[in-house]
N, C-alpha and C positions, 0 to 999 in steps of 0.2 A: 511373394511374402517377404517380410522383413528379414527373416532368418536366412533366406537365400541371398539377399543383398549383402548382409553382414557376414555371411558364412560363419555364424556364431552358434549353430545348434549344439555342438559339443561343448563350446566355451560356456554357453548358457547353463547347460546341465551340470558341468563341473563346478561352476561358481555358485550355483544354487545349493550344491551340497557342501561346498567349502565353508568353513567357519572363520570368523575374524581372528579367533585365537590362533588358527593355523597360519593365516596370512602373515600375522605379526611374528610368529615363531620362525617362519621360513625366511623372513627378510628383516633383519634388525634395522635397516636403513629405510624402512617403509615410510616413515613420516617425511623424510627428506624428499622421497620420490613422489609422494602423493600429497603435496601441499604446494600452495602458490602464494606469492606475496606481491603486493603492489601498493606503493605509497604508504598510507597508514593502515592498510588492511592485510590480514593474514588469513588464509583460507585452508583449513585442514580437512581433506577428504579421505584421509587414510583409513577411517573407520567405515568406509563403504565396502561392500562385498564385491570387490572388483580387483582384477590384477592387470598387469601391463598388457597382456594379450587382449583382454577385453577393452582396455582403453584405446589401444591402437585400432581395434575393430570399430569402436565408436567414432573415432576420428575419420576412418574410411567411410563410415555410414554418413557422417556429416558432409564429407566431400561428395558422396553420391547424391545428396539432397541439395548440393550447391550452396551450402551455408555461407561460404565466403562471398559469393555473388549476392546473396540475399542481404548480407550485412551492408554491402556497398549500396544496394538498392534502397535500403532503409534510410540511409543518409543522403537522400536526394529528394527532389520534389515530385518523384514518380507516384502516381495514385495506387500504392500497393494495397490500400484498403479498397479492394476492387468492388465490393458489394455496395459501397456508398460512393464510389468514384472519387475518393479523396486520398491525399498523401497522409502519412503518419509522421508528422514532423515535430513531435514533442522535444526531440533533441535540439531543435532550433531555438527553443525557449531559453536554453542556457549557453548559447553562443556568446563569445566575448563581443563587446560593443564594437570593436574595430576588427572583427573577423575578416580575414582576407579572402576566404573561399566563398563566403555567402554575404557580401557586404550589404546588399539591398535587404535581404532577409533579416540580418542582424539589426539594421536600422529600423525596420518595421517593428520588430519585437521590442527593442529598447526605447522606442518612442512611447509605447504604453507603459513599460516598466518605469521609465523616468517620471511619467505622470503619476504613477502609483507612489514612487518614492517621495515626490513632492507632497502628496497628501499625507503620507506617513510622518514626514518631518513636521508638517503643520499640526497634526494631531499631537505629536510628542511635545511640541513647543507650547501646547495649550492655546493654539490659535484657531482651532476648529470649534465652532460654536453652533448650538442649536437655534431654533427659531426665536427663543426668548433672550438670546445673547449669552446664555450660560455655556461654560466650557464642556465639551464632550469628555465624559469620563468612563463610559461603558460602550463597547462596540459588540454588536451581536451579528454573527455570521449565520445567515439563513440559506441553507443549501441541503442537498442530499446526494448520496453516492460520492463521486469524486470531488464534488464541490464542498463536501463536508469531511469525508474520511481523511483525505490528504492533509488539508489545513489543520484539522483536529489532531491528527497523529503527530505531525511535525511540531505544532505549537506545544504539545505536551512533552514531546521528547526533548525539546530545547528550552525547557523551563528554567534551567540554570543560566541561560543566556538572555533572560528578560532584561530589556533596557530600562534605564531610569528616565522618567518623563516629568515634565513640569508639574503636572497634576497626576495623581494615581490613575492608572488606566487598567481596566479589566476587559478581557476579550472572552466572549461566550459563544457557544455553538448550539444551533437549533436545527434538527433534521426531521424529527418524526411528524408524520401527517396528522396524528391523532390529537395534537395540541398539548400533550402532557408536559413536554419540556418547556414549551412556551408559557403555559399557565403558571408553572412554578417560577419561571424566570421573571415574568412581568411583575410579580409581587415584590421582587427585590429591586427593581429598577425605577429610576425617575425619568419620565418622558423628556423633561427639559434637557437632560444631559446624556441621552442615549442615541447612538448612531447605528443604523442597521445596514448590513451588506446583503443584497439579494444576489446570490451567485447561482446562475442558471445558464448553461450554454445556449439552450433554445429559448430561454425566458418564457417557457410554456409548461414547465414541470409542475403538475398540479400540487404535489406535496409542498414545494417551495412557495408557490404563489398563494396557496391557502394560508400558510403561516404569515406571509408578507401582508396579506389583506387583513388578517386578524391584528397584526401589529399596527397597521395603518389606522384601523378603527380605534385602537387603544390610544394612539397619539392624538387623533382628532377629538376623541372624547375629552382628553385632558387639556389640549392646547387649542382646540377650535378647528373649524373646517376652512382652511385657506391653503393656497398653493405653496406657501413657504414651508409648510410642515413637511411635505415630501421633499422639497428642494434642500432643506437643511438637515433632514434626518435619514435620508436614504442614499446609498451608493449602489450602483448596478454593475455587474460583471457578466457579459454575455456576448454572443456573436450577433445579436439582434438589436442594434441601436434604435430602430424604429419602434420596437415593442417596449423598450425601456422608456422612450420618449412618450409613448402613448400612456404608459402607466404613471407618468408624471415626473420621472427622474430627470433632473437637469443635465444637459449635455456635458457640463464640466464634471459631473459626478458619474459619468459613464466610462467604464473601462472595457476595452474590446478584446475578445478572443477571436480565433480563426477556426474554420471548419476542419482544418488539418490537426487540431488538438483534440484528442479523445478526452472525455471527462475524467477518466481514471489516470490520465497522464498530465493533468492540467495544473497541479500545485505549483509548478515552476512559473506560471503566468500570473496575471493579476488575480486569479482565483486564490493565489497565495497571499493576498492582502492581509488576512488575519495573522499569518506567520510574520510578515514584515512589521506589523504593528507590535508583535511580541519581541522579536529579536533585533529590530532596527534594520536600516538600509544595509549597513555593512554585513550584518549577520545573514541577511537574505542573499546578498551577493556571494558570500562564502558558500551558502547552500548550492547556488547555481554552479559555482566553481568546482565543487566536489563532484557534481553530476557530470560536468563537462570533462573532468579528468577521466572518469570512467568511460565516457563516450569515446575518448581518444584511445584508451586502453582496449576497449572492445573492438575498435576498427583496426588497430595496428599490431596487436600482440598475437603471436602464434598460438594456435589452439591449446597446445600443451601447457601454456602458462596463462591462458586467458580465463580469468575467473568467471565471468558470466557464461562463457561457453562451457566451461567445466561444470558449473552449476546446472545448466540446461541439459547437458548430456547425461549427467548423473541422474537427473530426474527421469529422463527417458529410460535409462537402464533400469531404475527401480520400478517404474510403472509398467514397462513393456516386457522386461525379461525376468524380473523377480516378482512380478505381479503384486507390487505394493501399491495399494490404491488410496492411501491416506498419508498426509504429510503434516507434521506438527512443527510450528515455529515457536521457539522457546527462548526469548531474550532474558538474560539474567541482569536486568536493569529496569527498575520500575518506571523509568521515564519512557520506555518503549511499550507501555501498557497497550497502546492502540495499534501496534505494528502488525500483529497477526490479523486484526480486522481489516486493516488497510490492504494487506496482501491477499486476503480472501477475495476482495473485489478485483484487484490487479490480476490475479492468476485465474480465478474461476470465471470471471466475466470475459476475460480475454480468450482463454483456451478451453472453456467448457463447450466445445463444439463437436458435432458428429458428422459434418459434411466437409469434404475436402475442397480445395480450390477448383478442382475439375468437376464439382457438383456430384461426385460419387461419395457413398458412405465411407467413413474412415476405415482403414484396415487395422488400426491399432487403438487401444484405449488412449484417451487423451488426458486431460488435466486430472490429477488426483484431487481428492477433497482436502482443502487446506484449512487448518484450524490451529489453535494455540493459545497461549497465555503467558504472562510473565512467569519465568521458570520457578522461582521460590514459592509462588502461590500454587502453580500447577503441581508441584511435588506433593501437595496435600489434597489434590483433587483427582487428577486422572493419570498420574504416573503409575499407579497400581496396574492399570490396563497396559501401559507401555512395557512394564517389567514382567508381568506374570499373566497377561491376558492372551487371547487367542488370535489377535489381529497383528499382522505385520505392518509396522509403521516406520517411515523414515522421518528423521528429525533434523532441524537446523538449530543449533545452539549459537547464540549471539551474545557477546559481552565486550565491554570496554576494558582495556588493560589498566588504564588509570582513571581514578575518580577522586574527588575531594582533595584537590590540590591545596596544600596548606597556604599557598600564596593567595588563594581566592578569599577575599574578605568575608564572604558569606559563611565559609566553613572554618575560618581561622581558629575560633574558640574550641570547636569540637573535632578538629581535623583528625586527631589521632584515633579517637573512638570510631569515627565514620570510616576512616581508611580500613580499620579492622573489620568493620561490617562489610565493606566492599570485598575484602579478602575472603570473608565467609561466603559471600555470594559466588565468587569465582571458584572456591573449592567445591561448592555444591555443583556448579556447572560442569567442572571437569569430572567429578565423581559420577554424576548421572550419565554422562556420555560413556564413561568407562564401563559402568555396570550394564548399560544397554548393549554395549558391544561384546563384552567378554563374559557376562553372566557370572556363573559360579567361579570362573577362573579369576575374577576380580576379588574374591574373598580369600581370607587366610586359610591355609590348608587345615590347620587345627579346627577352625570354625566349621569348615565344610564337612568334616568327618561326622559331626554330630547333628547335622541339619536334617530335619524331616523334609519330605517332598514339598510341603506347602510353604517352606521357607527358602526354597531353591530358585535359581534364576536361569532361564534358558539362554538369554543373551542373543547375540547375532542380529540385533536390530541396528541397521545402518544409520549413521548420522554425519553431518558436517558441523564444523565449528568455525565461526567467523569472529575474529577478534579485531576490534577497532582500537587504535592507540588511545583514543578517548572519544566520547560521544560529543561532537561539536557540530556546528552548522556544516562545516566542510565534510566531515566524515559521514554525517547522516545523508548528505547529498550523494556521496559515493554509494552508500548502502542501498538507498532507494533505486538509484540508476542500475546497480547490479541486478536487482530483481526485475526491473523493467526489461533489461536485455536478456536475462535468463528466460523470461516469458517468450520473447521473440525467438530465441534459439529453439525452444521447444515447439513453437508454432511452425517453424520451418521443417523440423523433423517429422511433425505430424501432418504437414501439408494443409494447414488450416489458416484462416484469416483471424488474427488475434485482435483486430481493431474495430470490429463491429459488435453489436450485442442485440441482435434481433429477438433473441429469446426473452429479453426484458420487456419488449414493447407490447406484445399481445395481451398480457395480463392487465396492463394499464387500460387498453381499449375495452376489455370486458368489464373492468371496474366502472368505466364511464357509462356502459350500458346499464349496469345495475344501480348506479347512483339515483337516477330518476325514480326507480321503484321504491327505494328506501326513503326517499324524500317525499313520497306520496304523489309525485307528478304523473307517474305511470301506474295504472291499476292492473293491467293484464300482464302476468308473468307466467302464464300457463305453458308457454313454449320452453321453459327452462327444465332442466333435469329435476327429478323428484327430490334429491338431496337439497339442491339450492332452493327449490320451492319451499321445502319444509323449514329450512333455516330462516328464510325471509319471513315466513308466517310468524315464527317465534319473535324475530326482531321487530315486526310490526304489531305484535301483541294479538295476533289472530289465532293463536293456539293456546 
């Protein structure tokens, strides 16, 4: 059992009973001892229910799981995604162009990135035209999962860094298979000036291809049925060039992925084309540079100061020793609106597993439920549960130190008022983590004396605070890579493969079996369970 490996039975019991107020009272230097800093990041984990003894035991546990060796194995071409026989080399997507350790790999990656950058500059210069000769002014990314969540999240987060183009350019995102997003969007667009990106690693995802086919029909209805429609209005990003060609996408408009890139780790590749269209070539390069800096930090920094290792081990501590099974991500910056949704896939699709690498059932609970929202909005939604509910929840608070630089032209006229609003957000960020940690002890003594029970706060809810110097392409690249490597650390501790997602596949297969019944091609569905039969009858109007 894990407690015998860690020899933490007594430590677990004592820390479970220990309160954060006690930990801070016992050690005035707690923040200095339980925080880490790297480049533009500061990570405060002093508000976790952990002491030095528990930290040292966690590091020993990491050693027993050979975490250092696993980190080295990640940064190789070894097929550590053993169920699919593939490497997991998303880190290679952010290698410098002239990387000395992996020159051939860097060359392969940058060959595709350079092609993408050429297209981006062509679009920005107003030189990319549709089949009628008009300049492209709208780009629609059609994807789902990692082909949507990553580009959408980053594009929104870096909205302040949108580049100026020869003609106004808008980037849109479509993911839902029901057509609702697409239906609304197509009413706003002109076929003559719209370019579509079909992003699908397999180029077989039914959600994406269904939307792509609808768009194709929309274009052909407006512009006619001829080959140039697809050639001028579609870009493909996939591992399957033959499928893109079969669909009609011109070879010059095909950008390639590799099997060693998982979908939820792919925004650094040409899947990131919508990001590059928003922030430009230099902005995208800075995003990659930030992630590469964290790759180096993850590989070379001792565990005691290694931020993704600390994040991962703290998550294991909360999940497995404090029995905290839910984790909230709370950014105090509206530009990170989609960050929690992005992390839901990154963490739960990666580590939502119950079978170990040795094909045995896991001995420990694995990934917690990840959820969250922009902090100021969440305060008026679910913070009631965090502060006075019955669930134990761990939280990540994320905020930029600086925003609304008066030197930025966009904000020059309103800089003072906007900076004050940023300070308001920061004060709320610090206040909420303080109240979660210390409960009634965060209140004034005079106020506490007269408080009825229903106005009191238990506190002792653990949280981390991540501060970025500012939210930029570089720091966002760092932030995303932190969480990628945190996920990997936890997968090693739980002895699971974080790079496959077999649990996603079977539901799609069953859906394909049901589709002919709902479309009327298959009449007999008596072999299905009674619930599904009853629902199908309602859908077919037979009830």
